[in-house]
N, C-alpha and C positions, 0 to 999 in steps of 0.2 A: 027015206031020207029026202028032205025038201031040196029042190034044186032051183037055181035062178041064173039069170044072165046079167052081164054088165058090159060096158064099152070095152074094157080090157079083156073081158072073158065072155065073148059073144055067145058061146055055146053053154048049155047047162053044165054046171060043174058041181062038185062036192063041196062041203063046208070048208075042208082044208084048202082046197084050191081057191075058194073065195077069200080066205084070209090072206093068201099070198097076193092076190089081186089088190086087195085094200092097201097093203103095205106099198105096193108099187105106185098106186095113185098118190099116196101121201108123200112119197119120195119125189115124185114129179112136181107136186105142188110146192114142196120145200125148195127144190132147185129153181123154180120160177120166182119165188119170193127173194131168194138170194140174188138172182139176176137183176131183179128190180132194185134191190138195195145197192148193188154195185153201180147200177146206172145213176141212181140218185146221188151217190157219193161222188161219182165222176162229174155230175152236173154242178154240185155245190162247189167242188174244187175249181172247176172252170170259171165259176162266177165269183170266186174269191172268198167263199164261205168255207172256213176250215173248222172242223170240230175242235172243241176245246182241248182235247187230248193231243192234238197235233200242232198247237201254237200257243204263244204267250198272250194272255188277255188281262187287261187292267181295268179297274173300276175305282171310283171314289165315293165316299159317303156324301160329300158336298162339293159341288163345283163352284159355288159362290160362298165364300167364308168371310165372316165379320169378326173382328177382334178389337178389344179396347186397348188403347195405348198403354204400354208398360206391363201388359199381361202376356201370358203364354198362349200359344195356339198351335194345334197340330194339323198339318195338311196330310190327308190320307191318300196313299197310293197302294191299293190292294191288288195283289196278284191272284187272280182267280184260277188260272191254269198255266202251268209251265212244266217242261221236261228237263230243261238245263239245270244242272246243279248249282252253278255259280254264275248267275246272269250279271251283266253289267248294268248298274243302276246309276242314273245321273239325274240331277235336278238343275233346272235353269230358271233364272228370273228374267222376265221380259217386261221392261219399263220403257214407255214411249217407243215401242217397236224394236228396241235394242236388247238382244239376249245376252246374259252373262251367267257363268257357272256359279252355283251356290253349293253344289255337291258334285265333286269330280275326283276320279281315281281314289275312291273310298275315303274321302275326307271333306269336311266342310270348308268352303272357301268363299271369297268375295265378300259381299255385304253381310253375310250371316256367320262369318268366321268368329269363333269363340262365343257365340250365343245361339247355337242350334246344334241338333244331333239327329242322326238317322236312327229310326226305330223300325223293328221288324214289322212287316217284310220290307217295305220301302217308304214308310211314312217319314216325314220330316217334322221335328218339333222345334218351334222357334220360341226362344225365351225373350222376355222384355221387348216386345214388339214396339216399333216406333212408326211414326207417320211415313217415314221413307220406305217402309216395307210394303206399302200399298203398291201392288203390281200383280201381274199374272205369273204363275209358276207352272212349269211343265215337268212332269215326271216321265222319264224315258227308261225303258227296260229293253235290253238286247239279249236274246237267248239263242246262241249259235246252234244248239242241238235241236231246236224246234223247227218244224216246217214253216210256221210263221214266226220269224225270229226277232220281230221288233213290234213294240206297241208303246203308245204314249197317251197321256191324259193331261188336260189343261185345267188349272184351278185358279180362280180369281180371288185374291185376298184384299180386303179393304180394312184399314185400321181406323177405328173411331178415335177422335181426339176431343177431349173435354174442352169446353169453351174457357177462355180466360176472362178476367174482369172486363166487362164492356165499358166503352166510353159513352157517358151520358151527358146530354146537354139540356138543362132545364132553365128557362128564363126566370130571373129573380123577381120581376114584378111585371104584371100586365094589367090592363084596364078592362073593366066590365064591358062586355059587348064586343070586344075586339077578338080577332083570331090569333092563334099562336100554335107553335108546334114544339114538341119535346122529341129529342132524337136519342137513339141508342144504337151503338155499332160495335161488333165483335168480329175479328178476322181470322182467328186461330182455330176455331172449332171445326170438326169434320165428322159427319155431314154438317152443312150450314145450319146454325141453330135457329130455333124459333124464339120470338121475343114476347115477353109478357110485361105489363106495367102494373105497378102497385101504388095506390094512393092511401096514405096514412096506414100502411101495413095491410091493406085490403086489396086483393087482386081485382083489377078492373076487367069486367067481362068484355069479350070481343065485340059483342053487340049490346050497347046500353039499353036497347029497347026490350031485351029479354030479362032485365032485372028491375024490379020495382024501385030499388034504391037509386038507380041511375037512369030511370026512364026519361027524365027531363034533361039529361046531359046531351051535349052536341058533339061529343068527341068520336073519333074513329081510330082504330088501331090496325096497323099493318104488321102482322106477325112475321113477315118475311124480311122487311127492311127495318123494323124497330121504330117506326114513326108513330107518334101519338099526337093527333091534330084536334084542336078545338076550333069549331066554326064560330062559336060565340061563348066567350068565357063568362062563367057565373061566379058569384061570391063564394058559392059552395065548392068551387074547384080549387080554391086556395088550400095549401097544405104541403105535405111531404111526399115526394115522388122518388121512386127508384125503379130500375129496369132489370129484368132477369133474362139471360140468354141460356137456352137449354137444348141439348140434343141427347141421343141415346147413350152417350158416354158420361154425361153429367150436366151440371149447370153452374153458373156464376152470376153475380149481380153487382151492380155499381153501388157506391155509397149513396144514402138518401140526400136529396137536395130539396130546398124549400122554395115554393113559388107563392108569392103574395099577389093578391088581387085587390085593386083599388077602384073606388067609384070614379075618381078623376085621375088624370095622368100626372101624378105627383113627380115621378121620375122625369117625365118629359119637361114639365115646368121647371124643375130644378136645373136640368141641363141647359134649357134655353136661357134661364136667368144667368147661369154661369157664363154662357157664351156672350151675353150682352155686357156683363160686367167686364169680362176680359177685353171685349172690343172697345169699351169706353176707356179703359186704362191705356190701351195701346194708342188710341187717338190722342188722348190727353198728353201722353208722353211724347208723341211726335210733335205736337204743337209747342210744348215747352222747349224742346230741343231746337226747333226752328227759330223761336223767339230769341233764344240765347245766341244763336249764330247771326242774328240780324237779318234774317231772310225777309222780314216784313217791314223794314225801314224804307219810307217813301221819300223821294227827292222831287223838287219842283221841276216842271217841264222846261222853264226858261232859265234855270240856274246854270251859270257858267262855271264849269269845273276848273277852269284855268285860273291860277293865282297870279295877278299882276304884281310886278315888283313895286316896291315902295318908291314914291316920287319925291325923294329928298335930294336928288342930284341936280336940281335946277332945270330939269327938262320937263316940259309940259307935253304930255302925250295926248294926242287927239283921239277922236273916235276910231274904232277899229276899222270903219269903212271908209275913212278919209285917205288912207294910204300914205300920210306924212305926219310930221310933228313940228311944233313951233319952239323956238328958243326963247327963253326968258332973258331979260336984260342983264342978268347976272351970269349968263353963260360965258365961260372963259375958254378961249382957244388955246 
């Protein structure tokens, strides 16, 4: 029978003894592995890392959520691990840094009352979202029977708002070779819309140099502000214009407006002529009124305004500078 030696069995032994020695070595290795496992567990616990079976852990499918106004949206708060049977679940809405309850003591409250519900395990479903729902939402779960008894997750909700009909400003008439600007403005859409301009029902390209049809045009479009500027207006620029405001929620456009282009400034000439006629009428009216009031009647420089009494009383008056008068022979005392 073959014999051998081992660290645990230094002397030659039989095969039965060798089997016992092998089992002893395996047990020692197992005890050493268990000791290392306990050490790692103690280290994780001291560093705040708790195995999932010992604490509540939350996660969400999306931390940034977009929704269209008047549509439904679900904010997910998934419980990956928990030991407590009836954990306390709360949802808070945080807007401008101020928190408020939207789910508290097992019922919907606050801004979401009557238009939201809690779905298993801790998701919240919002019906008919509005622009005021844009905020951060925090899901909080407290599990008193777990070693890690609390966890929370923050979700950002942004509600897209469709643009309303923009306000458009199109000049009625311009002169060839002059500059002009068409304006378009919309303040309700969220995110802020991008603007597009249409000429005779055809969309104007952002850069006219990229289109053979508009390569000779001098316009430029600002899609952020809605401005359409012409450096030098051409006859071909005359026609019907309208603007469209568009974002991810939808689009809206203003009614078409007509811009006419003239070789000469007919409108300017008309306005100047009207102003001249108005000025002439005003001056003529003032002159007539002044003549009626006698404002322009001239008097002689040497005319004496004093009326001398009639000389029928027999007294002869002398010159004003003599300082006396003479009696006629018919003077009676």
